[in-house]
N, C-alpha and C positions, 0 to 999 in steps of 0.2 A: 916640749922638746924631747924628753925621754922617750915618749911613745913613738915619736918620728924616728928616732935613732933605732928603736927596737924594730920598727917596720922595715927600715933600710937594711938592718942587719939580717933580719929574717929572709928579706927578699934576695939579699946576696947569697945566703946559705942556700936557698931554694935554687937560685941560678946555677950555683956550683954543682947541685945534684944533677940538673939538667945537662950541664956542660960535660959532666963525667960520664953521662950515658950516651953521648953522641957517637956516631959511627957504627951503631949496632944494627943498622938496617942493611939490606942487600941491594941498595940502589934503586928500589922501586919508586916510580914517579906517577903522579895522577895522569890518567888517560882522559883527555877532554874532547879532543877533535871529533872521534867516532860517536862519543856520547852526545856532544852538542848536535852533530848531524842527525842522529837518531831522534833526539828529542825534537829538533826542528821539524822533521818529517811527521812526527806524531802530532805535533801542534798544528801543522798545516792541514793534516787530514781531519783533525777536530774542527778547525776553522771552517773547512769546506763542507763538512758533513753534518756537524752537531751544533756549532754555535747559533746559527739562525734558527733552527727549530727550538733549541732551548730559550733563546731570547723571545721567541714568540709565545712560548708556553710558560714563561716565568711567573705569571700571575695565576696560573691554574693548578699548580701543585696542590695536592691534598693538604688541608690545614694541619692535619696530625703530622705529616712529614715536615712541614715548615716549623711547626712548634718544636718539634724534637731538634731539628737542625739549628734552630736559634739557641736552644738550651745547651748545645754541645759545641757550637762552632767556635767559641773563643778558647777552646783547648789549644787552638793554633795561634793564640796570641803570645808572642815571644816574651813579653813582660813577665809572664808567669814563670819563665825558666831563667831569664837573665838576672832578675833581681835576686832571688834567693842564692844562685850559684855565685854571683858577684859579691853578695854580701858575705857569704861563706869564705870565699878566697880572701877577702879584706881581713875578716876577723881571725882567720887562721894565721895571718902574717903578724898578728898582735901578740901571739904566744911565742915563748922562746923554745923552739923545737929541740935545742940542745939539752934542756932539762927533762925531756920526755925519755922514757925507757925505750929500748931497742924496738920492742913490738909495737908500742904506741907511735914511735916515730915512723915505723913502716906503714902502719895503718893510715896515719895522717898524710904521709907522702902520697899514697894511692887514692885516698879520697880527694886530695888536692888535684891530683892529675885528672881523675874522673870529672871533677867539677870544671877544670880548665878545658877539657875536651868538649863538654857540653856547652860551656859559655862561648868558647872560640867558634865552635860550628854554627851555633844559632846566630851569634852576633854577626859573623862574617856573611853567612847566607842571607840574613835578613837585611844587612846593609846593601848587599849586591841587589837583591830583589827591589829595595826602595829605589835605588839609583836607576835600575832599568825601568821602574814604573814611571819616574819622572822623565827620563829620556824619551820613552816611547809614547806615553801619554794617551794610551788607548781608553776609549769611552766605556764606561760600565754598562751593564745591561739595562739600566734605568733609562739610557738614551736610545734603546734599540728601535722603538717606534719612529722616532724622528731621524736617526742617523744610521741605523743598521749596525752591523758587526765590524765595519772597517772605518770607523770614525777615530781620528787620532788628532791629539793636540800636544805635540812634543813640548816638554819642559813646562807644562802646565802646573800651576800651584793648586788647582782645584782637584780635590780628592776624587770626584766623579770621573776624572781622566787619569786614573791610576789603575787600571784593570789588569794589566799584563806586566809581569806575572802576579799570581796571587801571593801576597805575603804570608797569610795564614797557612796556605798550602805548602809554602816553602818551609815554614817552621814545622809543620807536621811531617814533611818529608825528611827534614834533618833529624828530628826526634826519633822517628820510627826506624830510620836507617842506622842511627847510632845504637839503638837497642838491638837491631838485627845483627849488627857487627860484633857487639859484645856478647850476644847470646844467639849463636847460629841456629839453635833449634826453634827460635821464634821468628825466623825470616818470613815464612808464609803468613803466620798470623799478623805480623807487623805490616806486610804488604796489604792485606785485607783491611786492617785497621786504618792505614794511611788513606786508602782509597775512600773508605767510608767518611772519615772525618773531613777530608778534602772535598768531598762532594757536597758537604753542608754549605760551602761557599756558593755553589750553584743554586741550591734550594733556597737560600736566603736572598738570592738575586744580586749578589755582589760580584760574581764573576761568571764568565763563560767557561765551558769545558777546557778550551785550549789555554786559558789562563791558569787553570788548576793544574793541567798536565805539566805545563812549564814550571810552575811553582814546586810541585812535587819533585820533579827531576833535579831542579836546582838545589833543593835542600838535601836530597839524597846524595848528589854529587859532592857537596860540601862535607857531608859526614864522612864520605870515602876519602876525600882529599886531605882533610884535617887528620884523619886516622893515620894515613901515610907519613904526614909531617911528624906526628907524635912517634910513630915507629922509628923514624930516622933519629930520634933522640932517646930511644930505649924506653918510651913511655907507653904503657897500657897495651900497645900493639907491636906485633912483628909483621913484616911484610916481605914478600918475595916478588920479583918482577912478573907481571902477568897474572898475579893472584890477588884476591881480596885480602885486606888486612885480617890477621887473626889475633886473638888475645894472647899476650905473652904468658908463658907458664907461671911467672911470679904474680902476674895480676889474676890469673885464674885462681891462685891460692888465696889472694886476697878476696875475691868474690866468695869462695868457699868459707871464708872466715867472718863473713859479714851477712846482714840480712838480705843482701842482693842474691844470695844463693838460691832463694825461692824461685827466681827468674831463669836459673840456669838449667840447662839440659844436663842431667847427672852423667850420662856416658861422656858428654863433651868434657866435663871437668875431670872425670877419671882418666880420660885419655891424656889431658895435658898434665894432670898430676903425676901420671906414670912417666912422662917425658922429662919431668923436672927432677926426678930422683936418679 
């Protein structure tokens, strides 16, 4: 009972911090219609040009490529990220934050905000991908010889009819886009990494290229949209209409004070640190 009371008290205290930070954004809202239209066009192009050749070739990839793909493809498994971040968030609420010193409380608040950003982004994008999979019911490449690339069984419970979009690619897109938003100097490496990891779903025969493109885009959009939501509450990001979210000066100082700094672009941190003084 005492632990439950402590959890509720700490949750209310955290909620108070979030409420106190509201209204710090500049009215930025996620853009989704143009993005959805662009992704749909790319997916349709992939469907028309790439899916059939890939489906026909799926059993002919070099063995070394397939072995490597199988070894790393589960990096896109959302459980790897949801379980530790969810556990951290629950455990953090078990501590009395009021007993912490000012610096420790500042560090804990920012670690919690970062964990929440990761958890919400991956959970929301993954849930959306799962719902779309079930609604659309596209056959996986294993059915290519019998049914081709346009076989659908909407609302099927059979996992072999859950190809579009790729759930692993969605998680990879979300994760790499989050890192790219937090560390702008890594945007190009993260785009390359996202493409490489997502392509493993093609090599292992689980998805067509159009599935992977849609999954990547879905995950990346959620990373962007959730960042804007957090910016509206003064957490992690700041945002202006028509621009990508940027790390808040206070959170940049947090990055500089933790092991996360090795991922950061030094000029980027110096620029934000200068603005914060």
